[in-house]
C-alpha positions as CSV (number, residue, x, y, z in Angstrom):
1,M,148.6,132.2,52.2
2,K,148.1,131.8,56.0
3,L,145.4,129.3,55.3
4,L,147.7,127.3,53.0
5,N,150.4,127.2,55.7
6,T,147.9,126.2,58.4
7,L,146.7,123.3,56.2
8,L,150.2,122.2,55.4
9,I,151.2,122.1,59.1
10,F,148.0,120.3,60.0
11,S,148.7,117.6,57.3
12,L,152.2,117.1,58.6
13,V,150.9,116.6,62.2
14,I,148.5,114.0,61.0
15,L,151.1,112.2,58.9
16,F,153.7,112.0,61.6
17,G,151.1,111.2,64.2
18,C,150.0,108.2,62.2
19,N,153.5,107.0,61.8
20,S,154.0,107.2,65.6
21,D,150.8,105.3,66.2
22,S,152.1,102.6,63.8
23,D,155.3,102.2,65.8
24,D,153.5,102.0,69.0
25,A,151.2,99.2,67.6
26,V,153.9,96.5,68.2
27,E,152.5,94.3,71.0
28,S,154.3,92.5,73.7
29,T,153.1,89.2,75.0
30,N,153.9,86.2,77.3
31,I,154.6,82.9,75.7
32,T,154.0,79.4,77.1
33,M,156.0,76.3,76.2
34,A,153.9,73.1,76.7
35,F,155.4,69.6,76.5
36,S,153.7,66.3,75.5
37,H,155.3,62.9,75.3
38,Y,155.2,60.1,72.7
39,W,156.5,56.6,72.0
40,N,156.5,56.0,68.2
41,D,153.8,58.7,67.8
42,T,151.5,57.2,70.5
43,P,150.9,59.5,73.4
44,I,152.3,58.5,76.7
45,T,149.8,58.8,79.6
46,T,150.1,58.1,83.3
47,S,148.1,54.9,82.8
48,D,151.0,53.6,80.6
49,F,153.5,53.9,83.5
50,N,154.8,50.8,85.3
51,T,153.8,48.5,82.5
52,L,156.1,46.6,80.2
53,N,154.5,47.9,77.0
54,Y,157.3,49.6,75.0
55,T,159.9,48.0,72.8
56,N,163.1,49.9,72.0
57,A,165.1,49.8,68.8
58,H,167.3,47.1,70.1
59,G,164.3,44.9,70.9
60,E,164.1,45.1,74.6
61,L,160.7,45.2,76.2
62,L,160.6,48.0,78.8
63,S,158.5,50.1,81.1
64,I,158.6,53.7,82.2
65,E,158.3,54.3,85.9
66,R,159.6,57.9,86.2
67,L,160.3,60.6,83.6
68,R,161.4,64.1,84.5
69,Y,163.7,66.5,82.8
70,L,165.0,70.1,82.9
71,I,164.7,72.7,80.2
72,S,166.1,76.3,80.5
73,D,167.0,79.5,78.7
74,I,164.3,79.8,76.0
75,E,165.7,82.0,73.2
76,F,163.9,83.7,70.3
77,T,165.9,84.8,67.2
78,K,164.5,87.8,65.3
79,M,164.6,87.9,61.5
80,D,167.6,90.3,61.6
81,G,169.6,87.8,63.8
82,Q,169.1,89.6,67.2
83,T,168.2,87.2,70.0
84,I,165.9,87.5,73.0
85,L,166.9,85.2,76.0
86,L,164.2,84.3,78.5
87,E,166.2,83.1,81.4
88,G,164.8,80.6,83.8
89,Y,164.1,76.9,83.9
90,D,161.3,74.3,84.2
91,L,161.5,70.8,85.8
92,V,159.0,68.9,83.7
93,D,157.7,65.9,85.7
94,V,155.7,63.6,83.5
95,T,155.1,61.0,86.2
96,N,153.3,63.4,88.5
97,Q,151.9,65.5,85.6
98,T,153.5,68.7,87.0
99,N,155.2,71.6,85.1
100,L,154.1,70.3,81.7
101,S,153.8,73.9,80.6
102,Y,156.1,76.8,81.4
103,T,155.5,80.5,81.0
104,P,158.5,82.8,81.5
105,S,157.8,86.1,83.2
106,Q,159.5,88.1,80.5
107,E,157.4,89.2,77.6
108,I,158.5,89.3,73.9
109,S,157.2,91.2,70.9
110,T,154.7,89.6,68.6
111,G,155.9,88.9,65.1
112,I,157.9,86.4,63.1
113,Y,161.0,84.8,64.5
114,S,163.5,82.8,62.5
115,N,164.0,80.3,65.3
116,V,162.9,79.5,68.9
117,S,165.0,77.2,71.0
118,F,165.7,76.0,74.5
119,V,168.4,74.3,76.4
120,F,168.0,70.7,77.5
121,G,169.6,70.8,81.0
122,L,171.6,73.8,82.2
123,I,174.6,75.5,80.6
124,N,177.7,75.0,82.6
125,E,177.8,78.5,84.0
126,K,174.4,78.0,85.5
127,N,174.9,74.4,86.6
128,T,176.2,75.3,90.0
129,D,175.8,73.0,93.0
130,G,173.2,74.1,95.5
131,T,172.0,77.2,93.6
132,Y,168.3,76.4,93.1
133,N,166.3,75.7,96.2
134,D,163.4,74.0,94.4
135,L,165.7,71.7,92.5
136,N,167.5,70.9,95.8
137,A,164.1,70.0,97.3
138,A,163.3,67.8,94.3
139,S,166.5,65.8,94.9
140,W,167.7,66.8,91.5
141,N,171.4,67.3,92.6
142,V,174.4,65.5,91.1
143,P,177.0,64.2,93.7
144,M,180.0,66.4,94.1
145,M,182.3,63.5,93.2
146,L,180.8,63.8,89.7
147,G,181.2,67.6,89.6
148,G,178.0,68.6,91.4
149,G,175.3,70.7,89.8
150,Y,172.0,69.1,88.6
151,H,170.6,66.3,86.5
152,Y,169.3,67.0,83.0
153,M,166.9,64.0,83.0
154,Q,165.8,61.0,85.0
155,L,164.2,58.2,83.0
156,D,163.7,55.0,85.0
157,G,161.9,51.7,84.6
158,K,162.3,48.0,84.1
159,F,163.2,45.9,81.0
160,I,163.5,42.2,80.1
161,N,167.2,41.4,79.8
162,S,168.9,38.9,77.6
163,N,168.4,36.2,80.3
164,N,164.6,36.8,80.1
165,E,164.7,38.4,83.6
166,T,163.1,41.7,84.7
167,Q,165.8,44.2,85.5
168,G,165.8,47.9,86.4
169,Y,167.3,50.7,84.4
170,N,168.2,54.3,85.3
171,Y,168.7,56.4,82.2
172,H,170.0,59.5,83.9
173,A,171.5,62.4,81.9
174,I,174.0,64.7,83.5
175,R,177.2,66.6,82.6
176,A,179.7,64.0,81.5
177,A,182.5,63.6,84.0
178,D,185.7,61.5,84.2
179,N,187.9,60.7,87.2
180,A,185.1,60.7,89.8
181,G,186.3,62.2,93.1
182,A,187.6,65.5,94.4
183,N,188.8,66.7,91.0
184,P,186.6,65.3,88.2
185,T,187.2,66.3,84.6
186,F,184.7,67.0,81.9
187,P,185.4,65.5,78.4
188,Q,182.7,67.5,76.6
189,D,179.5,69.4,77.2
190,T,176.3,67.2,77.2
191,F,173.7,69.9,77.6
192,F,172.3,70.9,74.2
193,R,170.2,73.5,72.6
194,V,167.0,72.3,70.9
195,N,166.1,74.4,67.8
196,L,162.4,74.4,66.8
197,G,162.6,76.6,63.7
198,T,160.6,79.5,62.4
199,I,157.6,80.6,64.5
200,T,155.0,83.4,64.3
201,V,154.2,84.7,67.8
202,G,150.8,86.1,68.4
203,T,149.2,87.2,71.7
204,N,149.5,84.7,74.5
205,E,151.0,82.1,72.2
206,E,151.4,78.4,73.4
207,I,154.2,76.6,71.7
208,N,153.6,72.8,71.9
209,V,156.8,70.7,71.9
210,A,156.8,66.9,71.6
211,M,159.3,64.6,73.3
212,H,159.7,61.3,71.3
213,V,160.9,59.1,74.1
214,E,161.9,56.2,71.9
215,E,164.6,58.4,70.3
216,W,166.6,58.2,73.5
217,F,167.2,54.5,72.7
218,K,167.4,54.8,68.9
219,N,169.2,57.4,66.8
220,P,172.1,57.5,66.0
221,N,173.0,55.0,68.7
222,T,170.9,51.8,69.1
223,W,170.8,51.5,72.9
224,D,171.5,48.1,74.4
225,L,169.9,48.1,77.8
226,N,171.9,44.9,78.6
227,L,175.1,47.0,78.4
228,Y,173.9,50.4,79.6
229,N,171.2,50.1,82.3
230,Q,172.5,51.4,85.6
231,M,175.5,53.3,87.0
232,L,175.4,55.5,83.9
233,M,176.1,58.8,85.7
234,P,179.8,58.1,86.3
235,N,180.1,56.7,82.7
236,S,181.1,59.6,80.5
237,A,181.0,57.4,77.4
238,A,177.3,56.6,78.1
239,Q,176.6,60.3,78.8
240,I,178.0,61.2,75.4
241,L,175.8,58.6,73.7
242,M,172.8,60.1,75.5
243,Y,173.8,63.6,74.3
244,E,174.0,62.3,70.7
245,N,170.6,60.5,70.8
246,G,169.0,63.6,72.4
247,Q,169.5,65.6,69.3
248,N,166.5,63.8,67.7
249,V,164.2,63.7,70.7
250,F,162.3,67.0,70.6
251,T,160.2,68.5,67.8
252,L,157.7,71.3,67.3
253,K,154.2,69.9,67.5
254,D,152.1,73.0,66.9
255,I,151.3,76.5,68.0
256,N,148.1,77.6,69.6
């Protein structure tokens, strides 16, 4: 009888010990989000800059001289609906080929997530003037007369206008503001969250995201650079058009 009891206890220890080991087997890992850039599915490289070699949906021939943009607050949604927020931001500078990949310091558990997303720009609560020293040093600030805070994107270049002349454009995305001055008002939010869909996260995963630059000029609003080329920051209507077109710019490329 004593032998039977001893074997029973030993079996239970093994059983529960194995279950405990199974729970502990859930791994945590860092993830990296890497960004690549395309025009109509053709990769954009630094050798393509400063050359009039792109045609937008409205038919204007244009160049890209500078492209940089801010992403923040990567979020993973578990299959049960719980979310994991990786706070922080990355100023992606395509022109200088810096910060094209971003690895938050916080780890997440491996497994299947129903969605991964990030914010283009900064949410209003975090878009506070003078807060981030590195963005200040990068001249990323928005003038106080337009509400302060920071840019979401700077896309600059030249285009051939309707008079067949070369003209500059500054496609700068910020928080939309009216009544520029000491007390600007904000008609609607123009930051947005980009949803990439279901992702399986393994160890040290790299999530590759594609920006389709032609979409900024294309969908749903066909962008006429003859009408909207410069002084777009104080133009809230133009900022809202950018916000609408931005919904189609980013896609999940692949996962390594």
